[in-house]
C-alpha positions as CSV (number, residue, x, y, z in Angstrom):
1,M,-0.1,3.2,7.4
2,Q,1.1,-0.3,7.7
3,I,1.7,-2.6,4.7
4,G,2.6,-6.4,5.0
5,I,4.7,-8.2,2.9
6,V,3.8,-11.8,2.1
7,G,4.9,-14.8,-0.1
8,F,6.3,-18.1,-0.5
9,P,9.9,-18.8,0.9
10,Y,12.6,-18.1,-1.5
11,S,10.4,-15.7,-3.4
12,G,12.7,-12.9,-2.7
13,K,10.4,-11.4,-0.2
14,T,12.9,-10.5,2.4
15,T,15.5,-9.4,-0.1
16,F,12.8,-7.0,-1.2
17,F,12.1,-5.7,2.1
18,Q,15.8,-5.5,3.0
19,T,16.6,-3.3,-0.3
20,L,13.3,-1.3,0.4
21,T,14.0,-0.4,3.8
22,G,18.1,-0.6,4.0
23,A,17.5,-3.0,6.9
24,S,20.3,-5.7,7.7
25,I,18.9,-9.0,8.4
26,D,20.9,-12.0,9.4
27,A,20.5,-15.2,7.4
28,G,18.1,-17.6,9.0
29,S,16.6,-14.8,11.4
30,M,13.3,-15.3,9.9
31,H,13.2,-18.8,11.4
32,K,13.5,-17.2,14.8
33,R,10.9,-14.4,14.5
34,D,7.6,-13.8,12.9
35,A,8.2,-10.7,11.2
36,N,10.7,-7.9,10.4
37,Q,9.6,-4.4,10.5
38,A,10.7,-1.0,9.2
39,I,9.7,2.6,8.3
40,I,10.5,3.9,5.0
41,K,10.3,7.3,3.3
42,V,8.0,7.6,0.3
43,P,10.0,9.0,-2.6
44,D,8.2,12.1,-4.0
45,E,10.1,14.3,-6.6
46,R,7.6,17.2,-6.0
47,L,8.9,17.4,-2.4
48,E,12.6,17.3,-3.9
49,K,11.8,20.2,-6.2
50,L,10.0,22.4,-3.5
51,T,12.9,21.6,-1.0
52,A,15.3,22.9,-3.7
53,I,13.2,26.0,-4.0
54,F,12.8,26.8,-0.2
55,N,16.1,25.4,1.0
56,P,14.4,24.5,4.4
57,K,16.2,23.5,7.6
58,K,14.2,20.2,7.4
59,K,12.7,18.0,4.7
60,I,10.0,15.4,5.8
61,N,8.7,12.7,3.4
62,A,5.5,10.7,3.9
63,T,6.2,7.6,5.5
64,I,4.9,3.8,5.3
65,D,5.6,1.0,7.8
66,F,6.7,-2.2,6.1
67,V,6.3,-5.5,7.7
68,D,8.0,-8.4,6.1
69,F,6.4,-11.7,7.6
70,A,7.9,-15.2,7.6
71,G,7.4,-17.1,4.4
72,V,4.5,-19.7,4.2
73,Q,6.0,-23.1,4.9
74,K,4.9,-26.8,4.2
75,N,3.0,-28.5,7.1
76,D,3.2,-32.3,8.2
77,T,0.9,-33.4,5.4
78,N,3.2,-31.6,2.8
79,K,0.6,-29.0,2.1
80,T,1.1,-25.3,2.1
81,A,0.4,-23.8,5.6
82,F,-1.6,-21.0,6.0
83,D,-2.4,-21.1,9.9
84,T,-4.5,-18.9,12.1
85,A,-1.3,-17.1,13.6
86,F,-0.2,-16.1,10.1
87,M,-3.7,-14.9,9.0
88,T,-4.2,-12.9,12.4
89,K,-0.8,-11.0,12.0
90,V,-1.6,-10.4,8.3
91,R,-4.8,-9.0,9.1
92,T,-3.8,-6.1,11.0
93,N,-2.1,-4.4,8.0
94,D,-3.9,-1.6,5.9
95,A,-2.6,-3.2,2.6
96,L,-0.6,-6.4,1.5
97,I,2.3,-6.8,-1.0
98,H,2.5,-10.4,-2.3
99,V,6.0,-11.0,-3.5
100,V,5.8,-13.6,-6.2
101,R,8.6,-15.5,-7.6
102,G,9.2,-15.5,-11.4
103,F,12.8,-16.4,-11.5
104,E,14.6,-19.8,-12.0
105,D,17.4,-21.0,-9.6
106,D,18.1,-24.6,-9.2
107,S,20.2,-23.8,-6.1
108,V,17.0,-22.4,-4.4
109,P,14.0,-24.5,-5.3
110,H,10.4,-23.2,-5.3
111,I,8.4,-24.8,-2.2
112,E,6.2,-26.2,-4.9
113,G,8.8,-27.7,-7.0
114,S,8.2,-25.3,-10.0
115,I,7.9,-21.7,-11.0
116,N,4.4,-20.7,-11.6
117,M,3.2,-17.2,-10.8
118,L,-0.3,-17.6,-11.6
119,R,-0.6,-20.7,-9.3
120,D,1.2,-18.9,-6.4
121,I,-1.1,-15.7,-6.6
122,R,-4.2,-17.9,-6.7
123,T,-3.0,-19.8,-4.0
124,L,-2.6,-17.1,-1.5
125,E,-5.8,-15.4,-2.9
126,D,-7.9,-18.7,-2.3
127,E,-6.4,-19.1,1.0
128,F,-7.6,-15.4,2.0
129,M,-11.1,-16.1,0.5
130,I,-11.4,-19.3,2.8
131,N,-10.6,-17.5,5.9
132,D,-13.1,-14.6,5.0
133,L,-15.7,-17.0,4.4
134,A,-15.1,-18.9,7.6
135,F,-15.5,-15.5,9.4
136,C,-18.6,-14.6,7.6
137,E,-20.2,-18.0,8.3
138,S,-19.4,-17.6,12.0
139,R,-20.6,-14.0,12.2
140,L,-23.9,-15.0,10.3
141,K,-24.4,-17.7,13.1
142,K,-23.9,-15.1,15.9
143,L,-26.2,-12.7,14.2
144,D,-28.9,-15.2,13.9
145,L,-28.6,-16.2,17.5
146,D,-29.0,-12.5,18.4
147,I,-32.1,-11.9,16.2
148,L,-33.5,-15.0,17.8
149,K,-33.1,-13.5,21.2
150,N,-34.2,-10.2,20.2
151,K,-30.8,-8.7,21.0
152,N,-30.1,-5.4,19.1
153,K,-32.3,-7.0,16.7
154,D,-32.6,-4.2,14.2
155,Q,-28.9,-3.7,14.1
156,A,-28.2,-7.3,13.8
157,L,-30.5,-7.6,10.8
158,K,-29.0,-4.7,9.1
159,E,-25.5,-6.3,9.5
160,K,-26.7,-9.7,8.6
161,A,-27.8,-8.2,5.0
162,V,-24.3,-7.0,4.6
163,I,-22.4,-9.9,5.7
164,E,-24.5,-12.1,3.4
165,K,-23.8,-9.8,0.5
166,W,-20.0,-10.3,1.3
167,F,-20.4,-14.3,1.8
168,D,-22.2,-14.7,-1.5
169,A,-19.4,-12.5,-3.1
170,L,-16.8,-14.8,-1.6
171,Q,-18.8,-18.1,-2.6
172,N,-18.6,-16.7,-6.4
173,E,-14.7,-16.2,-5.9
174,T,-14.9,-12.5,-6.0
175,P,-12.6,-10.8,-3.4
176,L,-14.2,-8.2,-1.4
177,R,-11.9,-5.4,-2.5
178,A,-13.8,-5.6,-5.7
179,L,-17.0,-4.5,-4.0
180,D,-18.5,-1.0,-3.5
181,F,-19.0,-0.1,0.0
182,N,-21.3,2.4,1.5
183,D,-20.1,4.4,4.9
184,E,-21.6,1.8,7.0
185,E,-20.1,-1.2,5.3
186,E,-16.6,0.6,5.1
187,K,-16.9,1.0,8.9
188,L,-17.7,-2.9,9.2
189,I,-15.0,-3.8,7.0
190,R,-12.4,-1.7,8.9
191,N,-13.6,-3.2,12.3
192,Y,-13.3,-6.9,10.9
193,Q,-10.2,-6.5,8.9
194,L,-11.1,-9.1,6.2
195,L,-8.1,-10.2,4.2
196,T,-9.7,-10.1,0.6
197,A,-11.0,-6.4,1.4
198,K,-7.5,-5.3,1.7
199,P,-5.7,-3.4,-1.3
200,L,-3.2,-5.8,-2.8
201,L,-0.2,-5.2,-4.6
202,I,1.5,-8.1,-6.4
203,A,5.2,-7.7,-6.9
204,L,6.6,-10.0,-9.6
205,N,10.3,-10.8,-8.7
206,L,11.7,-11.4,-12.3
207,A,15.2,-12.6,-13.6
208,E,17.3,-10.0,-15.2
209,S,16.9,-11.6,-18.4
210,D,13.1,-10.8,-18.2
211,I,13.6,-7.0,-18.3
212,D,12.5,-6.6,-21.9
213,K,9.4,-9.1,-21.2
214,A,8.4,-7.5,-18.0
215,A,5.4,-5.4,-19.6
216,D,4.0,-8.4,-21.3
217,I,4.3,-10.6,-18.3
218,S,2.5,-8.0,-16.2
219,K,-0.1,-7.4,-18.9
220,H,-0.9,-11.3,-19.0
221,L,-1.5,-11.4,-15.3
222,N,-3.4,-8.1,-15.2
223,E,-5.8,-9.9,-17.4
224,E,-6.3,-12.4,-14.7
225,F,-6.4,-10.3,-11.6
226,S,-7.5,-6.9,-12.9
227,G,-9.9,-5.0,-10.4
228,T,-10.5,-2.5,-7.8
229,N,-7.4,-2.1,-5.2
230,I,-5.3,-4.5,-6.8
231,G,-2.1,-3.9,-8.8
232,I,0.7,-5.7,-10.5
233,E,4.2,-4.6,-10.8
234,P,7.4,-6.3,-11.8
235,F,10.8,-5.7,-10.1
236,F,14.2,-7.4,-10.2
237,A,15.6,-8.2,-6.7
238,K,19.2,-8.9,-7.9
239,I,19.3,-5.7,-9.7
240,E,17.8,-3.8,-6.9
241,M,20.4,-5.1,-4.5
242,E,23.2,-4.0,-6.8
243,L,21.7,-0.6,-7.2
244,A,21.3,-0.2,-3.2
245,E,25.1,-0.3,-3.0
246,L,25.8,2.3,-5.6
247,D,26.1,6.2,-5.1
248,D,23.7,8.4,-7.2
249,E,26.2,8.8,-10.2
250,E,26.9,5.2,-10.4
251,K,23.1,4.2,-10.1
252,E,22.4,6.3,-13.2
253,I,25.0,4.6,-15.3
254,F,23.9,1.2,-14.0
255,M,20.2,1.8,-14.7
256,E,21.0,3.3,-18.4
257,E,22.8,0.1,-18.9
258,Y,19.8,-2.1,-18.1
259,G,17.4,0.5,-20.1
260,L,15.6,1.4,-16.5
261,H,14.4,4.8,-15.9
262,E,13.8,4.5,-12.1
263,S,14.3,2.0,-9.4
264,A,11.5,-0.5,-9.4
265,L,11.2,-0.2,-5.6
266,S,10.6,3.5,-5.9
267,R,7.7,2.7,-8.3
268,L,6.5,-0.2,-6.1
269,I,6.4,2.1,-3.1
270,R,4.3,4.6,-5.0
271,S,1.9,2.0,-6.5
272,A,1.4,0.7,-2.7
273,Y,0.9,4.3,-1.6
274,S,-1.8,4.7,-4.2
275,L,-3.6,1.4,-3.6
276,L,-4.2,2.7,0.0
277,G,-6.1,5.5,-1.4
278,V,-3.7,7.9,0.1
279,I,-2.5,11.3,-1.4
280,S,-0.1,13.8,-0.2
281,F,-0.5,17.6,0.3
282,F,2.6,19.9,1.0
283,T,3.4,22.7,3.7
284,V,6.4,24.6,2.7
285,G,8.8,27.3,4.0
286,E,12.2,28.2,5.4
287,D,11.8,25.9,8.5
288,E,10.4,22.9,6.8
289,C,9.1,21.3,3.5
290,R,6.6,18.5,4.4
291,A,4.7,15.8,2.4
292,W,1.6,15.0,4.6
293,P,-0.5,11.9,3.7
294,I,-4.0,11.9,4.0
295,K,-7.0,9.7,2.6
296,K,-8.2,10.7,-0.7
297,G,-11.4,12.9,-0.3
298,F,-10.3,14.6,2.9
299,T,-11.6,18.0,3.4
300,A,-9.4,21.1,4.1
301,Q,-10.2,21.1,7.7
302,E,-9.5,17.3,7.8
303,A,-6.2,17.9,6.3
304,A,-5.6,20.6,8.8
305,G,-6.2,18.3,11.5
306,T,-3.3,16.1,10.3
307,I,-1.0,18.6,11.1
308,H,-2.2,19.6,14.4
309,T,-5.5,19.0,16.3
310,D,-5.9,22.7,17.1
311,F,-5.8,23.4,13.2
312,Y,-9.0,21.2,13.0
313,N,-10.7,22.7,15.9
314,K,-10.0,26.3,15.1
315,F,-9.9,26.2,11.3
316,I,-10.7,29.2,9.5
317,R,-9.2,29.1,5.9
318,A,-6.8,27.2,4.0
319,E,-4.5,29.1,1.4
320,V,-4.2,26.6,-1.4
321,I,-2.0,26.4,-4.4
322,C,-1.8,23.5,-6.9
323,Y,1.8,22.2,-7.2
324,D,1.9,22.5,-10.9
325,D,0.8,26.1,-10.7
326,F,3.6,26.9,-8.1
327,M,6.1,25.2,-10.3
328,Q,4.9,27.2,-13.4
329,Y,5.1,30.7,-11.7
330,G,7.8,29.9,-9.0
331,S,6.7,32.1,-6.0
332,F,3.5,32.8,-3.9
333,A,3.6,36.4,-5.1
334,A,3.5,35.3,-8.7
335,C,0.8,32.8,-8.2
336,K,-1.3,35.3,-6.5
337,E,-0.6,37.8,-9.6
338,H,-1.8,34.9,-12.0
339,G,-5.0,34.1,-9.9
340,V,-4.1,30.7,-8.8
341,F,-3.5,31.4,-5.1
342,R,-7.0,30.8,-3.5
343,L,-8.7,30.8,-0.2
344,E,-10.7,27.7,0.6
345,G,-13.2,26.7,3.3
346,K,-13.5,23.6,5.5
347,E,-15.5,21.7,2.9
348,Y,-12.8,22.0,0.1
349,I,-11.6,18.6,-1.0
350,V,-7.7,18.6,-1.1
351,N,-6.2,17.5,-4.3
352,D,-2.9,15.4,-4.5
353,G,0.0,17.8,-4.5
354,D,-1.9,20.8,-3.1
355,I,0.3,23.1,-1.1
356,L,-1.5,24.2,2.0
357,H,-1.2,27.0,4.5
358,V,-3.8,26.7,7.2
359,R,-5.3,29.9,8.9
360,H,-6.5,29.1,12.4
361,G,-7.9,30.8,15.4
């Protein structure tokens, strides 16, 4: 899973990436490269608790690949430039995080000359819509030509109906992520990688003085941008940078002083993970406790296949215990006694937090 981080220069985008990943980036390096990339562990308190119980040799978190793209610049006509190269690189990601500047700093002026989060969010969204519209228009011309030449006509007619639906939505300023897709449309959208179809997390980089107002600011913007596969979360880059330099005990004291219950970055990672439509199941034991990311709706057999291909091909049954039940009763034996230890077949839909042991041939 890969998530792209986008935004205007001086929005705190690269600070967000550095704090998130622990990566060290030289000042000005983003002018020399297109993107920085790192893989991070997804925080999961459930995995921590299971690890404390089983004391395994290894603990393996689910991971996400984050890519920090160079900030959008002004072009020769002093307009914000979203060139084809930028759009092409962004398109390859499974989801996007748009870091939006909400803090004032006279020493680092905003590229547009003022702080306006609503404007910045709309600017990027509008550019994504224009890019998707151009693709749909081009694709419709190609399909019309295929139909005229009687080239795969039936398939071309089916696809044309779908692309026209997308085109109409975009013309009405509706991002594609807000639409419901059937299985065939899902395949098309994955193939074409349209930008407004991608899950989007808007990360509001606010000033320390806005901590008490963060919920209200988020609520206001949610009213403007609420919908399917989009989320808005506040964070405070300056605070997160300071937190990253502290040990666990110092972090608790520091966060308590600011009235924070957890790192905003941990919350943002979970939100991004959720927006991808991903859940985690667990495998546990003395050798390893591990969180396995799967798409929501995966069957037990499909989940088994993420562990090993043979587990999918030779799947027999899955032993399943809900995480909450395991934590309540404390052991496999106790779960069996209380009737919460189950044997499920290949069509069982795995739930977030299920603990699985796969029986296979």
